[in-house]
N, C-alpha and C positions, 0 to 999 in steps of 0.2 A: 581425708585423703592423704596417704603418706607420700614418701619421696618416690619418684618414679624415674625411669631412665629413657631418654630418647623418644619421647612421646610427643605427637601431635596435638597441640592444645587449641580448642576452639573457644574463643572468647566472645560472648554475645552480650553487648550493653542492652538493657531492656526497660521501657517506661511504658507502664499500663498495657501489657500485652494481653492478646486474647487467645482462645484455644488453638490458634495456628502455630503459636510458639511450641506447643506440646507436640504437634504433628511435625513440625520442622525438626525437632530433636531426634524423633524416630527416624526421619529421613537420613539425618546425618549419620546415625548409628548404622544404617544399612550399608554404608560406605565404609565401616570400620572405624569411624570417628568417635571413640569412646570417651575421651576426656573433654568434657564441656564445662566451661566456667560462665556462669550467668550473673550478671551484676544488675541487681533490681535498684534502678536509680530513683528511688523515692515514689514508688508507684501508689503507695497507700494500702490501707487494709482490705479493700475490696479486691485487690488483686493478689492477695496472699495465697489463696487457694491454689493458684496456678504455680505460684513458685514453690509451694510445699509438695505439690505433686511432682515437679521438676527435681526436687531435692530427694524425694522417695525413689525416684527412677535413676538415681545415680549421678545427678548433675551436682556440681559445687555451686551453691547459690550464695552470693555476697549481697549485702544490702546496704543501700544509703537510706537513712531514715527520712531525709529530704532531698528533693530533686537538686543535684549539683551540675548536671550537664553530661553530654556524651563523652566529652573529653576526659572529664573527671572519673566517669564510670570505667573508662578504658584504662586509665592510670591505676585505679584500684584493682583492676584485673591483672595488669602487668606486675604490680607489687606482689600480688598473692602467688603468681605463677612463678615469679623469681625466688620467692621465699619457700614454696612448697615442693618444687620439683628440682631434683638434683640435676637432671639432664633433659633438655627439651630439643627435639628436632627442629620444630618451628611453631610459632604462634600465629593463628589465623583469626583475625576479627571479622565478624559477620553481623548484619543487622537482623533485627528480631521480627521484622514486619513482612517477611516472605519475598524480599527482593532477590535474595541469592539462593540459587539453586544448589542442592546439597551436592550434586555432581560437580559443580563449578568451585565449591569449597574443597572438595577432594582434589580436583586438578590443580588448584592453586597451591595447596599444600605439598603436592608432589613436585611442582615447579620450584617452590621455595627450598626443597631440599637440594636442588642443583645449583641454587644461588644463596648460600647461607649468609653472605655479607651484604645482601641487597634487600631492598624494600620491593616486595611484589604487588601489584595492583590488579584486581580484576575489573577490566574496563568495559563499559557497555557500548553498544553500537547506537548512537542517537540519530542515525539516518533511517532507522526502521519507523514504521508506523506505530501509533498508540503510545507515544511518549507524551506524558502530561506537559502542557506548554511551559509551566513555571519550572519544571525540572530540565527541560530542553534549553530554555533561554539562559538559566542559571548557569549550566555547564558550559554552554558556548562562551559566555562572557568570561567566566572564571578561566577557562583554558586559554582563551585568547590573551588575557591579561597576564597569565602566568607565563606564557611563552614570551611575551613582550619584555616582561620585567625580570624573568629569572632564566630565560634562554633554553627552556625545556619543553617541548610540545608533548602534552599529555592531554589525550581526548577526553578524559573522564577524571577531573580533579576532585569530584565530591564522591566518588565511590567509597563505600564502607567496607567492602570485601578486600582485605590487605592481609599480607602475610610476610614474616621476617624470621631470621634466626635468633637464637637465644642471646647472643653477643650483643644485640641491639635492644634487649629489654630495659636496661638501665638508661640507655640513651633515649628511648621513647618516653620514659617517664619525666624527663628533664625538658621535653618539649613544651613550650608555652601554650596556654589555653585550656578552657574547661568545658566548652561547649561545643557547638558544630564547627565552629572556627578552628579547633584543635586539628582536625584532619588535614586542613589546607596548611597550617603552620607545619605539620609533620612533613609534608612535602617540600616546603620552603627550607626548613632546617636540614633535610637530607641533601637538597641540591646544594646548599651553601656548605655543607660538611663533606662533600664528595662521596657521599653513600649512593651507590648505583641504584636506579629505579627501573625496574622492568615491568612490562605489562602483559597481561593474558587476557584475550576476548572472552566474555562471558555472556550468558543469555540476559535479555532484558525483560524483567518480570515487573509489572506494575498492576497491583490488584485493586480494583475499584478506583482507578485514577490516582493511586497512591494516597488514598484517604487516611492510611494508617500512620502516615509519618507525622512527627511532633516538630518537623522544622517550621519555624515562624517566618514567613517570606519576609517581612520587614525588618524585624529585630534581628533574626539571624543572617539575613543578607547583609545587613550593615556590618555585623561582626566579621563575616567573611571578607567583605570588601575592605574593612579596616586592616585585617591582617595582611591581605594581597598588597594593599598599597603602603604598608608600614615602613619598609625599608626605603622605598622611594621618596616617602614624605620625609623621613629622617635625612636622606640625602639631600632634598631641597633646603630643609632646615639648616643643614650644616653648611650648604653653600651660601645662603643668606647670612648667617652668623659670620663666616669668613669675609664675606663681602663688607659687612658693617665695620668688622675690625680692621680691614685694609683701609677703608675711608676715614674711620675714626682716628686711627693711629696716624695716617698721612697728615690729616688736619693738625693734629696734636704736634707733630714733629715740625711742620711748616713754621708754627709759631716758636716752638722751643729752640729750633736751631738758628733762629734770626739773630740773637745776641752773638752767637759763636761765629757766624759765617758774614755778618755784616751785609754788604751790598752783593755778595755772590749769590744773586737769586737763583740762577739756573742749578748751580751746585746744591744749593739748599733744597730746592724742590726735587732734584734728582735723588739726593740722599734720603729725603722723607719718603719718596715714592719706593724706592728699593727696600729700605728698612721695613716699612709697612707691608710690602708684597711679600718679603721673606716671613714675617711673623704670621700674616694671614694664610700663607701656604702651610706653615707648620700647624697653625690652628684647625685648618681644613683636614689635613692628614691625621691628627690626633682625634678629632670629631669622627672622621669616618671609620678609623680603626676601633675606637672603643664605643662609639654610639651608633653609628649606622650599620657597619658590617659585623661588629663585636668579635673581632679576631685578635685577642690578646697575644696569641703566640705566633703570629704571622711573621716568620723571619725574613728579612730582607725587603719587607714590604715598603720602607721609606725609600730605598733606591728605586724600586719598582714605581712608586708614586711619582718621584721626581722625574723619571723617565717618561712617564705618561704625560705629565705637565708640559714637559718639553716637546713632546710629539703633538699634543693638542694645539699648542701655540703655533707650531709650524703648519698643521693642517688649517688652522683658522686664517692665518695670513695667506696661505697659498689659495685657499677656497674663496675668501674675499676678493683676491686678485683676478681669479678665473672667472668668477661670476660677474664681476665688473667689465673686465675686457672681453669676454667672450659673448656673455648674455646681456650686457649693457645694464645690468642692475645698479642702482646706486650703491655706493660704497656702504653706507648706513644700513640699508636694507639687506645687503650681502652679508654683513657682519651679523645682523640679527638672525638670518637663516642659518649661517654656518655655526654660530655659537649655539643656537638651539639644538641643531643636529649633534654637535660635539658633546653637548652636556648629556644627552642620552647615551651616546657612545662611552663617555667617561664613566657613567654609572655601570655599564656593562663590563667595561674593561677592569674597573676597580673590583667589581664583584667576582669576576672570573679569574683575573691575573693578580692585581695588586694584593688583595686580602683574600685570594682563594685559600681553601683548606689545604691545598698541596699535599693530599694524602693524610692529613690529620683529622680526626674526628673529634669535635668539641662538644 
């Protein structure tokens, strides 16, 4: 296929398809969707007749000799589209197992044309009957956790029907992940980089209880949950490392300052505490910037971070006082409650404000 201008490209990753894929391609063409890229993700020789027929019918067929995962297949397709098409109006990704109606693919492509800088999701209504329990439970849990950790409510975080403009092709290739977890990481990366995410309701189609899916409940769910909690786990690790640094440096300075300050014990302890706290704050800031949120170019983030630290200290002391005097909680329990809540608040504030993309796409 040569260079094309302003085309809608449909990208379909496929593993061990059946005849439904041939029928699905014909349905897409009835809506004028002529440019289809199919990625055979290591299906094996037994499935090559289907892919050959797709190629003979005008589809571009790319092949992985061995299975690399859905995310890897999507990236292979993105690279091909970026290299072979001079101008693309939008790229639409769809599954090959019959879950996405051709009409909805067309509608999502039309909507993507109105939002060239955004990621469009075709979302299913899971309140309807006939949803396989594992699909319903998985989406409910991931949607709830995504909203709690990343501050955006998406009713269908696992949908494979997505669309975006050509300016995001390079960006999507840089998103981490090679299997089913890639699609969730795409949502996380777009949210953190300030890329808008819009949704469009689509039909709910599950044939034979979704028997054609290659999703492995235990292995792939573990991958998805690992991606979902990765930032928060790194945030916890950063906080623990900073606490260890604070305590270790304070202990060290309490001994090192003794020969210099003699019997001035209060001043020695005060200096050790202040110096250790300053160093631990800087350690926490650097870890959060480079390891947790990975915002190398976040200008002014240090001052925002220090402002947040001061605000959290004020809220903590005020909260402990109010819980103790109004609700008669012990000061220690009140401190535990306040700091647990503020820890979650700090994570959200650092993600949304301190280390936010602020209009920059990383």
